[in-house]
C-alpha positions as CSV (number, residue, x, y, z in Angstrom):
1,M,136.8,31.1,234.2
2,K,137.7,34.4,236.0
3,Y,137.0,37.4,234.3
4,K,137.9,41.0,235.8
5,M,134.7,43.8,236.0
6,W,132.2,41.1,234.5
7,V,129.0,39.4,235.9
8,V,129.0,35.6,235.6
9,S,125.8,34.0,234.6
10,A,123.9,31.3,236.7
11,L,123.4,29.9,233.3
12,S,125.6,28.1,230.5
13,V,126.3,28.1,226.5
14,S,128.5,26.3,223.9
15,I,129.2,27.4,220.9
16,L,131.4,27.4,217.3
17,M,131.2,28.9,214.2
18,I,131.5,29.3,210.2
19,G,132.7,30.9,207.7
20,G,135.1,33.5,207.0
21,C,134.7,36.8,205.0
22,S,134.0,34.2,202.4
23,A,135.2,34.2,198.8
24,S,132.2,33.7,196.4
25,N,131.5,31.3,194.1
26,S,128.4,32.2,192.7
27,S,127.8,32.7,189.2
28,D,124.3,34.1,188.7
29,K,125.1,37.3,190.8
30,N,126.6,39.1,187.9
31,T,124.8,42.4,187.6
32,R,126.7,45.6,187.0
33,M,126.2,48.8,187.8
34,D,124.4,51.4,185.0
35,N,126.9,53.9,184.6
36,A,125.2,55.6,181.5
37,N,124.7,58.7,183.5
38,M,127.8,58.7,185.5
39,T,130.1,61.8,184.8
40,E,133.5,61.2,183.2
41,E,135.2,61.9,187.0
42,E,132.9,59.4,188.4
43,M,133.5,56.7,185.6
44,S,137.4,57.2,186.3
45,N,136.9,56.8,189.8
46,M,135.2,53.5,189.1
47,E,137.9,51.8,187.0
48,G,138.5,49.7,190.2
49,M,142.2,47.8,190.1
50,D,144.3,46.7,186.6
51,H,145.5,43.3,187.3
52,S,148.6,43.6,184.7
53,D,150.2,46.5,187.1
54,M,149.7,44.1,190.2
55,S,153.2,42.2,191.1
56,D,153.5,38.6,191.5
57,E,153.6,39.0,195.5
58,D,150.7,41.0,194.8
59,M,148.4,38.8,192.8
60,G,149.8,35.6,195.6
61,S,148.5,37.8,198.6
62,M,145.3,37.9,196.7
63,E,144.9,34.3,195.8
64,N,146.2,33.3,199.2
65,G,143.3,35.5,200.5
66,H,140.8,33.7,198.4
67,D,142.2,30.5,199.7
68,S,142.5,31.5,203.4
69,H,138.2,32.4,202.7
70,S,137.2,30.1,200.7
71,N,138.5,27.4,203.2
72,P,138.7,29.8,206.6
73,L,140.9,28.0,209.7
74,A,138.4,25.6,211.5
75,L,137.3,26.5,215.1
76,N,138.0,24.2,217.9
77,D,134.7,22.3,219.4
78,S,133.4,23.7,222.2
79,T,133.7,21.4,225.5
80,G,130.7,23.6,227.4
81,E,132.9,23.0,230.2
82,N,132.0,26.9,231.4
83,E,129.2,28.7,232.1
84,L,128.9,32.1,229.9
85,I,129.8,35.2,230.8
86,L,127.2,37.9,231.0
87,P,128.2,41.9,230.8
88,P,127.1,44.2,233.3
89,L,124.2,46.5,232.0
90,I,124.6,49.8,232.9
91,E,122.7,52.8,232.7
92,S,123.7,57.0,232.7
93,K,123.7,57.9,236.4
94,D,122.4,61.5,236.3
95,G,122.8,61.2,232.3
96,V,126.7,60.2,232.3
97,V,127.9,57.1,231.5
98,D,131.5,56.5,232.2
99,I,133.3,54.0,229.4
100,T,136.8,53.9,230.2
101,A,139.7,51.9,227.1
102,Q,142.1,50.2,229.1
103,Q,144.4,47.0,229.3
104,G,144.4,44.1,231.8
105,E,144.5,40.2,232.2
106,T,141.9,37.9,231.4
107,E,141.8,33.8,232.6
108,F,140.4,32.2,229.5
109,Y,142.8,29.0,230.4
110,E,142.8,28.0,233.8
111,D,145.6,29.7,236.0
112,V,147.0,31.5,233.0
113,Q,146.8,35.4,232.5
114,T,146.1,36.5,229.2
115,E,146.9,40.2,228.1
116,T,144.0,42.2,227.2
117,Y,142.1,45.0,226.4
118,G,138.6,46.1,227.2
119,Y,136.3,48.9,228.3
120,N,135.5,49.2,232.5
121,G,137.1,46.0,232.4
122,S,140.1,43.6,231.7
123,F,138.2,42.3,228.2
124,L,135.2,43.4,226.1
125,G,132.7,45.7,227.7
126,P,129.4,47.0,229.8
127,I,126.2,46.8,227.8
128,I,125.2,50.3,227.8
129,Q,121.0,50.8,228.4
130,I,119.5,54.3,227.0
131,V,116.1,55.2,226.2
132,K,115.1,57.0,223.0
133,D,114.7,60.9,223.7
134,E,117.2,60.6,226.4
135,T,119.8,62.9,226.4
136,V,123.3,61.2,227.6
137,T,126.7,61.9,227.9
138,F,129.2,59.1,227.2
139,R,132.6,60.2,229.1
140,T,135.1,58.2,227.3
141,N,138.3,57.6,228.9
142,N,141.7,56.1,227.1
143,D,143.8,54.6,229.8
144,L,145.4,52.6,227.6
145,S,149.1,53.0,226.4
146,E,148.3,53.8,222.4
147,P,145.6,56.2,220.8
148,T,142.1,55.0,220.4
149,T,139.0,56.4,219.5
150,F,135.5,55.3,220.6
151,H,132.8,54.5,218.0
152,W,129.3,54.1,218.5
153,H,128.3,51.5,215.7
154,G,124.6,52.1,214.3
155,V,124.1,55.0,216.6
156,D,122.7,58.3,215.3
157,I,125.0,60.6,216.1
158,P,126.4,64.2,215.0
159,G,129.5,63.5,213.5
160,E,131.3,65.2,215.7
161,G,130.9,62.7,218.3
162,D,130.5,59.6,215.9
163,G,134.2,58.1,217.0
164,G,135.3,57.7,213.6
165,P,139.4,58.3,213.0
166,H,139.1,61.9,212.7
167,Q,138.1,61.7,217.1
168,I,141.4,59.9,218.4
169,L,142.5,60.1,222.3
170,Q,145.4,60.1,223.1
171,P,146.7,58.1,226.3
172,G,145.4,59.9,229.4
173,E,143.0,61.6,227.6
174,S,139.1,62.3,228.5
175,E,136.1,63.6,226.1
176,D,132.6,63.8,226.7
177,V,130.1,62.9,224.0
178,K,126.9,64.0,224.5
179,F,123.1,63.9,222.1
180,T,119.5,62.6,222.5
181,V,118.6,59.2,221.4
182,N,117.0,59.9,218.3
183,Q,115.8,55.9,217.4
184,E,113.9,53.2,218.0
185,A,115.1,49.9,220.3
186,S,117.7,48.3,218.6
187,T,120.8,46.2,219.7
188,L,124.2,48.6,218.2
189,W,127.5,48.6,219.5
190,F,130.6,50.0,220.2
191,H,134.4,49.6,219.2
192,P,137.7,51.5,218.6
193,H,138.4,52.9,215.4
194,P,141.6,54.7,215.0
195,E,143.4,54.3,211.4
196,G,145.8,51.6,211.1
197,A,144.8,50.0,214.9
198,T,141.0,49.0,215.0
199,A,141.4,45.7,213.9
200,E,144.3,44.8,216.3
201,Q,142.8,46.6,218.9
202,V,139.1,44.7,219.0
203,Y,141.4,41.5,218.4
204,K,142.7,42.4,221.8
205,G,139.3,42.6,223.4
206,L,137.8,46.4,223.0
207,A,133.9,45.8,222.1
208,G,130.7,46.0,223.9
209,L,127.1,46.5,223.2
210,I,124.3,49.2,223.8
211,Y,120.9,48.3,224.0
212,V,117.9,51.3,223.0
213,E,114.9,50.5,224.7
214,D,111.6,52.3,223.8
215,E,107.6,52.7,224.7
216,N,107.9,50.3,222.0
217,S,110.1,47.3,222.9
218,K,108.6,48.0,227.0
219,N,105.1,46.9,225.9
220,L,105.7,44.2,224.0
221,D,105.3,40.7,225.4
222,L,108.3,39.8,224.2
223,P,111.7,38.0,226.1
224,K,113.0,40.5,228.3
225,E,114.8,39.1,231.6
226,Y,118.2,39.9,231.3
227,G,120.3,36.7,232.3
228,I,117.4,34.5,232.1
229,N,115.9,34.4,229.3
230,D,117.5,37.2,227.2
231,F,120.8,36.5,226.3
232,P,123.5,39.0,224.8
233,L,125.8,36.9,222.4
234,V,128.9,38.3,221.1
235,F,131.1,36.1,219.0
236,Q,134.5,36.7,218.2
237,D,137.7,34.1,217.0
238,R,140.8,34.2,218.2
239,Q,144.0,32.5,217.9
240,F,146.1,32.1,220.9
241,N,149.6,31.4,220.5
242,E,151.6,28.7,222.6
243,E,151.8,31.0,225.9
244,K,147.9,31.4,225.7
245,Q,148.7,35.1,224.2
246,F,147.0,37.4,221.6
247,D,150.2,38.0,219.5
248,Y,148.1,39.8,216.6
249,Q,151.1,40.7,214.4
250,A,152.0,37.4,214.5
251,V,148.6,36.1,212.7
252,I,147.8,39.1,210.6
253,N,145.9,38.3,207.3
254,E,145.7,41.4,205.4
255,D,142.4,39.8,203.8
256,G,141.0,39.1,207.4
257,T,142.0,37.8,210.5
258,I,140.7,34.5,211.8
259,G,141.2,32.2,214.6
260,D,140.8,28.8,215.6
261,T,139.6,29.2,218.9
262,L,135.6,30.8,219.5
263,L,134.8,33.2,222.1
264,I,131.5,34.0,223.4
265,N,130.9,37.0,225.5
266,G,134.8,36.4,226.2
267,T,134.1,33.0,227.5
268,L,135.9,29.9,225.7
269,N,134.1,26.7,225.9
270,P,130.7,28.3,227.4
271,K,127.6,26.6,227.5
272,L,123.9,28.5,228.3
273,T,121.2,26.8,230.7
274,V,118.2,27.8,229.4
275,G,114.4,27.2,231.0
276,K,111.6,25.8,229.3
277,E,110.3,28.8,227.7
278,K,111.2,31.1,224.7
279,V,114.5,32.7,224.8
280,R,115.8,35.9,223.3
281,L,119.5,35.6,221.7
282,R,121.0,39.1,220.3
283,L,123.6,38.1,218.4
284,L,126.6,40.2,217.3
285,N,129.2,39.4,214.8
286,G,131.8,41.1,216.5
287,S,135.1,39.2,214.7
288,N,137.3,40.4,212.4
289,A,136.0,39.0,209.4
290,R,134.7,35.1,209.8
291,N,131.1,34.9,208.9
292,Y,129.1,32.9,211.7
293,S,125.9,30.5,210.5
294,F,123.6,29.5,212.8
295,K,120.8,26.6,212.7
296,L,119.3,24.2,214.9
297,N,120.5,20.5,214.9
298,T,116.8,19.3,215.4
299,G,115.6,20.8,211.5
300,D,113.6,23.1,213.6
301,S,112.8,27.0,213.3
302,F,113.0,30.1,215.1
303,Q,112.0,33.4,215.0
304,Q,113.7,36.3,213.9
305,I,112.5,39.4,215.5
306,A,115.0,42.4,214.9
307,T,117.7,43.7,212.6
308,D,120.8,45.6,212.8
309,G,118.5,48.7,213.9
310,G,115.6,47.9,215.1
311,F,112.5,44.8,215.3
312,V,111.1,44.2,211.7
313,N,107.4,44.0,211.1
314,D,106.7,40.6,212.2
315,P,108.0,37.5,214.0
316,T,110.1,35.9,210.8
317,T,110.4,32.1,210.7
318,M,114.1,30.9,209.9
319,K,115.7,27.5,209.5
320,E,119.7,29.5,209.2
321,I,120.7,33.0,209.9
322,T,123.9,34.1,208.8
323,L,126.0,37.6,210.2
324,T,128.9,38.8,208.5
325,P,131.2,41.1,210.5
326,G,129.4,44.3,211.9
327,E,126.0,42.7,211.9
328,R,123.4,41.9,214.5
329,A,119.9,40.0,214.7
330,E,117.9,39.1,217.5
331,I,116.2,35.8,217.3
332,I,113.4,33.8,219.8
333,I,113.8,30.0,220.4
334,D,110.9,28.8,221.6
335,F,112.4,25.5,224.3
336,S,108.7,25.2,225.9
337,K,108.4,22.3,223.2
338,Y,111.6,20.3,224.4
339,E,111.9,17.7,227.1
340,S,114.8,18.7,229.8
341,S,116.8,16.0,228.0
342,S,116.6,16.9,224.8
343,D,120.1,17.3,222.8
344,I,119.3,20.6,221.2
345,A,121.7,22.9,219.9
346,L,122.8,25.9,217.2
347,I,124.8,23.9,214.7
348,N,126.5,25.5,211.6
349,E,126.4,24.4,207.7
350,E,129.0,21.6,208.4
351,D,126.8,20.2,211.3
352,T,129.8,21.7,213.9
353,N,128.5,22.0,217.3
354,L,127.9,25.8,218.1
355,L,125.9,26.5,220.7
356,P,124.2,23.3,222.9
357,F,121.7,24.1,225.5
358,K,120.9,22.5,229.0
359,I,117.1,23.0,229.4
360,E,115.6,23.3,233.1
361,E,112.5,22.8,234.0
362,Q,111.7,26.6,235.6
363,K,109.6,28.5,232.6
364,T,108.8,32.0,233.3
365,N,107.4,33.1,230.3
366,S,104.5,30.5,228.1
367,S,103.2,33.8,226.5
368,D,103.0,33.6,222.8
369,L,104.8,36.2,220.5
370,P,103.2,39.5,219.4
371,K,102.3,38.8,215.7
372,A,103.2,42.9,215.3
373,L,106.6,44.4,216.2
374,N,106.8,47.3,214.4
375,N,105.7,49.8,211.2
376,F,108.6,49.5,209.4
377,A,108.2,50.4,205.4
378,V,110.2,51.3,202.8
379,T,108.0,54.5,200.6
380,D,106.4,54.6,197.1
381,E,108.6,57.9,197.2
382,E,111.6,55.8,198.1
383,R,111.8,53.2,195.9
384,N,111.5,55.9,193.3
385,L,114.1,58.2,194.0
386,P,117.3,58.4,191.4
387,V,120.2,56.9,192.6
388,T,122.9,59.7,193.2
389,K,125.6,57.6,194.8
390,K,126.8,55.0,193.1
391,L,130.0,52.8,195.0
392,E,132.2,49.9,193.5
393,L,133.7,48.0,196.1
394,F,137.0,45.9,194.9
395,G,140.4,43.5,195.5
396,M,141.3,41.4,198.5
397,G,144.1,41.4,201.2
398,A,146.2,44.8,200.4
399,M,144.6,45.7,197.1
400,V,140.9,46.8,198.1
401,T,139.2,49.9,197.3
402,I,136.2,51.9,196.8
403,N,135.6,53.5,193.4
404,G,139.1,52.9,192.4
405,K,140.3,54.4,195.7
406,K,142.2,54.1,198.7
407,F,141.1,56.1,202.0
408,D,142.5,59.5,202.4
409,I,141.8,61.0,205.8
410,N,141.8,64.7,203.7
411,R,139.6,63.9,201.5
412,I,135.9,63.7,201.3
413,D,134.6,61.4,198.7
414,F,131.0,62.5,199.0
415,T,128.5,65.1,200.5
416,Q,124.6,65.0,201.5
417,K,122.3,66.8,203.0
418,Q,121.1,66.8,206.3
419,G,117.5,64.9,206.6
420,V,117.5,64.2,202.5
421,T,117.3,60.9,201.6
422,E,119.3,59.8,199.1
423,I,119.9,56.0,197.2
424,W,123.4,54.5,197.7
425,E,124.2,52.1,194.7
426,I,126.7,49.6,195.8
427,Y,128.1,47.1,193.4
428,N,130.4,44.7,194.7
429,K,132.9,43.7,191.5
430,P,134.5,40.2,191.1
431,D,137.8,39.2,190.1
432,G,139.6,37.1,188.1
433,M,139.3,35.0,190.9
434,G,135.5,35.3,191.4
435,G,135.8,38.0,194.3
436,M,134.7,38.0,198.0
437,T,131.7,39.3,200.2
438,H,132.5,42.5,202.0
439,P,130.2,43.6,205.0
440,F,129.3,47.3,203.9
441,H,128.7,49.3,207.3
442,I,128.1,53.2,207.3
443,H,128.4,55.5,210.1
444,G,125.8,57.7,211.7
445,T,122.8,56.1,210.0
446,Q,120.2,53.1,209.7
447,F,119.8,52.9,206.1
448,K,116.9,51.1,204.1
449,M,117.4,48.0,201.8
450,I,115.2,48.7,198.7
451,S,116.7,46.4,196.6
452,V,119.3,43.2,195.9
453,D,119.9,42.9,192.2
454,G,116.9,44.3,191.4
455,N,114.5,42.0,193.9
456,E,113.2,42.9,197.2
457,P,115.7,41.9,199.9
458,P,115.4,38.9,201.9
459,V,112.2,39.1,204.6
460,N,114.7,39.3,207.2
461,E,116.7,41.9,206.2
462,Q,113.2,44.3,205.9
463,G,114.2,46.7,208.5
464,W,116.9,48.9,209.8
465,K,120.1,48.4,209.0
466,D,123.6,49.4,209.5
467,T,125.7,47.0,207.7
468,V,124.7,44.7,205.3
469,A,126.5,41.3,203.1
470,I,127.2,42.6,199.3
471,D,128.3,39.3,197.6
472,A,130.5,39.0,194.7
473,G,129.0,40.2,191.7
474,E,125.9,41.5,193.8
475,T,123.9,45.3,193.5
476,V,122.4,46.7,196.3
477,K,120.5,49.9,196.7
478,L,120.2,51.6,200.1
479,A,117.8,54.4,200.9
480,V,120.4,56.5,203.6
481,K,119.3,59.5,205.4
482,F,121.7,61.4,208.1
483,N,119.9,63.2,210.5
484,N,123.1,65.0,211.9
485,K,125.9,67.2,210.0
486,G,128.9,65.9,210.1
487,V,131.8,63.6,208.6
488,Y,131.1,59.5,208.4
489,M,133.0,57.0,207.4
490,F,131.7,54.2,205.3
491,H,133.4,51.0,204.3
492,C,134.1,47.1,204.7
493,H,134.0,45.5,207.9
494,V,136.3,43.0,207.8
495,L,138.7,45.1,209.5
496,E,141.5,44.6,207.6
497,H,140.0,45.7,204.3
498,E,139.2,49.0,206.1
499,E,142.5,49.8,207.1
500,N,144.2,48.7,204.2
501,G,141.6,51.1,202.3
502,M,138.4,50.0,201.8
503,M,136.9,53.2,203.2
504,G,135.9,56.3,202.5
505,Q,133.7,59.4,203.9
506,V,130.7,61.3,203.5
507,K,130.2,65.1,204.5
508,I,126.5,65.6,206.0
509,E,126.6,70.0,205.5
């Protein structure tokens, strides 16, 4: 498999997946928000949709959306015939990182060139490595034939450089985004965010990773040899047409576009070769709408060491982890306890083979994981803060809203003071068919999860987050602080929902 501007790993992987932006069938998540302290304007904003005003076509669209995500299009099994492609790891040169969005061709299938988009290459992009307290300039260039933006997902960055739909770059234009790295070690990512074109541009290949390093990450005894025992895994599902091309307009689903073909780091039918040691996998759900669940076919556990925005306090033992679009997690699998002949793989809840591993005898790291990774905490003060922002997510397909409204680029929905923590309460209102999970993302910050339906969040989500899965009927409270000024988006990260209006804006002053 040939891949322009990317490095082919000498290692190998195979994966498949699960889910979609899934319809919820949970009957015990019915908690509603307490509206007693809301103003009349807030109440009117939160009335949501009245199905009686919907046409038969709209209702049919919603029903079809539920069907497509309750029973998502199945993925094809990986044959494991191709070695995993590893994106190049790049650092700033004289404080500058050049990133170009460009058109190209990629050979997913032998002797077939598929038209694609990529950053600094034909499909996907490099991993940008930056260091806490470093001042860096991202020099962005648009070599596409259409407008785009560069959104730095999870990055603590001034609003003018966040890359939302306000910061459009026309074809041929360039812009410098300069900022000081002000967050701890984490795995972040970047992708386009132009209004009305995000979903298609991501589908065509615009996405890349950002690694933030700090003194803590450098000193922790964790697997960190890139391409040896530390691997990025960008999961994306796609649908190829008969000519082996992407035709987004032919397969678009207003409730979230899914495909039957898995690409990992842009690799079709990949496999991953590992040594008999602990291996770190940095997982990104980079799909438009599909959810991914991972577990080992042996039933053994693995360790989660990081959430979206940084390390958890202690390695968390897990037997299964699910990521919705936009979410990341870092996990450690200990291959030292398996024989080289072992049949071991990541599988999904349907026991579909997602990622088979080939184990080789060489070993480079046999040390135990550190018992303490971070000092993350939700303070008593944060727990006791009153709710000051209330959001209601509602609808499916083209009929999605936040607080009964669709996105308007000229409307500011909320304001907040720079450096002040507020509690946001987000309620995912079910509809008559049950509703669906919405991955909720806030730009320009990392937040803390305070509670889920009044209870402590799961242990593996007790860390910095920028995207959270909210099931139908669920209420989540977040402690949100912005360190910079500007206008930031908040939205559902099912990209088609975002484009259909499930997005708002907060202005930080």
